[in-house]
C-alpha positions in Angstrom: 5.4 -29.0 0.4 9.2 -28.0 0.9 11.1 -31.6 2.5 12.2 -29.2 5.5 15.2 -30.3 8.1 14.5 -28.9 11.2 17.6 -28.2 13.4 18.5 -28.2 17.5 21.2 -26.9 19.0 20.7 -28.2 22.8 22.5 -27.8 25.7 21.2 -28.3 29.4 17.5 -27.2 28.4 15.1 -29.8 28.5 12.0 -28.6 29.7 11.7 -26.0 26.8 13.3 -28.9 24.6 10.3 -30.8 25.0 7.3 -27.8 24.5 9.4 -27.0 21.0 9.2 -31.0 20.2 5.7 -30.7 21.2 5.4 -27.5 19.2 6.7 -29.2 15.8 4.4 -32.4 16.2 1.4 -30.4 16.2 2.1 -28.6 13.4 0.0 -28.7 10.3 2.4 -29.7 7.8 5.5 -31.5 9.6 8.9 -31.4 8.7 10.9 -33.9 7.3 13.3 -34.5 10.2 13.8 -33.1 13.5 17.4 -33.4 14.3 18.5 -32.4 17.8 22.2 -32.0 18.7 22.9 -31.9 22.5 26.3 -30.0 23.8 25.2 -32.1 27.3 25.4 -35.3 25.9 22.1 -35.8 28.5 20.1 -39.2 28.9 16.8 -37.0 29.5 17.3 -35.4 26.7 17.8 -38.4 24.8 14.6 -39.7 26.2 12.8 -36.4 25.1 14.1 -37.2 21.4 12.5 -40.4 21.9 9.3 -39.2 23.0 8.8 -36.6 20.5 10.4 -38.7 17.3 13.5 -36.6 17.2 16.9 -37.7 16.0 19.1 -36.9 19.0 23.6 -36.2 18.3 25.5 -35.6 20.8 28.2 -33.2 20.6 30.3 -31.0 22.0 28.8 -27.9 24.4 29.6 -25.3 21.4 26.4 -24.0 19.5 28.2 -23.3 15.7 29.6 -26.8 16.0 26.1 -28.7 17.2 24.7 -26.8 14.4 27.3 -27.9 11.4 27.0 -31.5 12.9 23.1 -31.0 12.6 23.8 -29.9 8.8 25.8 -32.4 7.8 23.4 -35.1 9.3 20.3 -33.3 7.7 19.0 -34.4 4.7 16.0 -32.1 3.9 16.2 -29.4 1.0 16.0 -26.8 3.5 18.0 -26.7 6.6 15.3 -24.4 9.7 17.8 -23.9 12.8 15.7 -23.1 16.2 16.9 -22.7 19.6 14.9 -24.7 22.5 13.4 -22.1 24.2 11.3 -20.4 21.2 7.5 -20.3 20.5 6.7 -20.8 16.6 4.0 -19.3 14.9 1.0 -21.7 13.5 2.0 -23.0 10.4 5.8 -21.7 9.9 6.6 -24.4 7.6 4.1 -23.3 5.2 5.5 -19.3 5.2 9.6 -21.2 4.7 8.3 -22.5 1.9 6.7 -19.8 0.5 9.6 -18.0 0.5 12.0 -20.1 -0.5 10.3 -21.5 -3.8 9.8 -17.5 -4.4 13.8 -17.3 -5.2 14.9 -16.4 -1.4 18.5 -18.2 -0.4 17.0 -18.0 2.9 15.5 -16.2 5.4 14.4 -15.1 9.6 11.3 -14.6 11.7 10.5 -11.4 13.7 12.1 -11.4 16.6 9.3 -10.8 19.8 9.3 -11.7 23.2 7.1 -13.9 24.4 5.2 -13.4 28.0 5.7 -12.1 30.5 6.7 -8.9 28.7 7.9 -5.5 30.3 8.2 -2.1 29.0 11.2 -2.4 27.8 10.5 -5.2 25.3 8.7 -3.1 22.9 11.8 -1.0 22.6 14.3 -3.4 22.3 12.6 -5.3 19.4 12.2 -2.5 17.3 16.3 -2.7 17.8 16.4 -5.7 17.1 14.6 -5.4 13.9 16.8 -2.7 12.8 20.1 -4.5 13.4 18.6 -7.9 11.9 17.6 -5.9 8.4 21.1 -3.8 8.8 23.4 -6.1 10.4 23.3 -10.0 11.3 19.8 -11.9 12.8 20.8 -14.2 15.5 19.8 -17.5 15.9 17.0 -16.7 18.2 15.2 -15.9 15.0 14.7 -19.1 13.7 17.2 -18.5 10.5 15.9 -20.9 7.5 17.9 -21.5 4.1 18.3 -24.0 1.1 20.7 -26.7 1.8 22.6 -25.4 -1.4 22.8 -22.0 -0.7 23.8 -23.0 3.2 27.2 -24.9 2.2 28.0 -22.5 -0.6 28.0 -19.5 2.1 30.4 -22.3 4.3 28.1 -23.0 6.5 27.7 -22.1 10.4 31.1 -20.7 12.4 32.1 -23.3 14.6 32.6 -21.1 17.5 30.2 -20.8 20.6 29.2 -17.4 20.0 28.4 -15.1 16.5 28.1 -18.4 14.5 26.0 -17.2 12.2 27.9 -14.0 11.3 29.8 -15.1 8.6 26.9 -17.5 7.2 24.4 -14.5 6.8 27.3 -12.4 5.5 27.5 -15.2 2.7 23.9 -15.5 2.3 23.3 -12.4 1.6 26.0 -12.5 -1.3 24.5 -15.6 -2.9 21.0 -13.7 -3.5 18.2 -12.4 -1.4 17.3 -13.2 2.1 14.5 -12.2 3.2 12.9 -10.8 6.4 10.1 -11.8 7.5 7.2 -10.2 9.4 5.2 -13.2 11.4 6.9 -13.2 14.8 9.0 -16.0 16.8 8.8 -15.5 20.4 11.9 -15.1 22.1 12.0 -16.8 26.0 12.7 -13.7 27.9 14.2 -15.2 31.5 17.2 -14.2 31.0 16.3 -10.4 30.2 14.2 -10.7 33.5 17.4 -12.1 35.6 19.7 -9.6 34.6 17.6 -6.5 33.8 16.1 -6.1 30.7 19.1 -2.6 29.7 21.8 -4.7 31.6 21.6 -7.6 29.7 21.2 -5.3 26.1 23.9 -3.6 27.3 26.4 -6.5 28.1 25.2 -8.1 24.3 26.2 -4.8 23.1 29.5 -5.2 24.3 29.9 -8.3 23.4 28.8 -7.9 19.5 31.6 -4.7 19.7 34.7 -6.9 21.0 33.2 -9.1 18.1 33.4 -6.8 15.6 36.8 -5.1 16.6 38.3 -8.8 16.5 38.2 -10.4 19.4 38.1 -13.8 19.5 34.5 -15.6 19.8 35.7 -18.1 22.4 37.2 -15.3 24.3 33.4 -13.8 24.1 31.9 -17.1 24.9 34.1 -17.4 28.7 32.6 -13.6 29.5 28.6 -14.5 28.7 29.2 -18.3 30.1 29.8 -15.9 33.7 26.9 -14.6 32.9 23.9 -17.0 32.5 21.4 -17.8 35.4 
């Protein structure tokens, strides 16, 4: 089995983190290591990591920098980047190992909303699948990558938003970047809080402004102002 490092950026999401670490602990093929990079430098987060046998790193609250710090610390042959509020399939490490041993430089899981769902969820999932195939899959889709390919592609950008965009572009230039049919379930609470279409429209506006050259730091200010 592939030696896999799981890297999780976290910022005041302790309850969700505990749930994710519990899932990873029960995997039939556990990862080599789990590294939690805590942008909140929380004592509670440290205690949760200790409880579940994960490494804890204190960091500044910038997701791109957190991911880079985790990757620099990691010892595995491949990295799997997860957000704290995800629900995982039953044996994802076997799926990742199969894809990487068949020659892909990396890949990502299919985005699917967790319960409770609303009727827009299926439409948005299809749109996200198309965006990911022809554009950039985001960090909540469980991006995984071979260690050498990650550093050859330049790693995550040290940005608070869209930090995976240059990484994915670099990986696709290096080799095959595999989209999986296997889903990873994303917590819908922010869509419920803001409204399914409203949040989607706000996110699209951020992506358009990013593609037009607006700095990720500036965009992050708008994003944080909307968070529940």
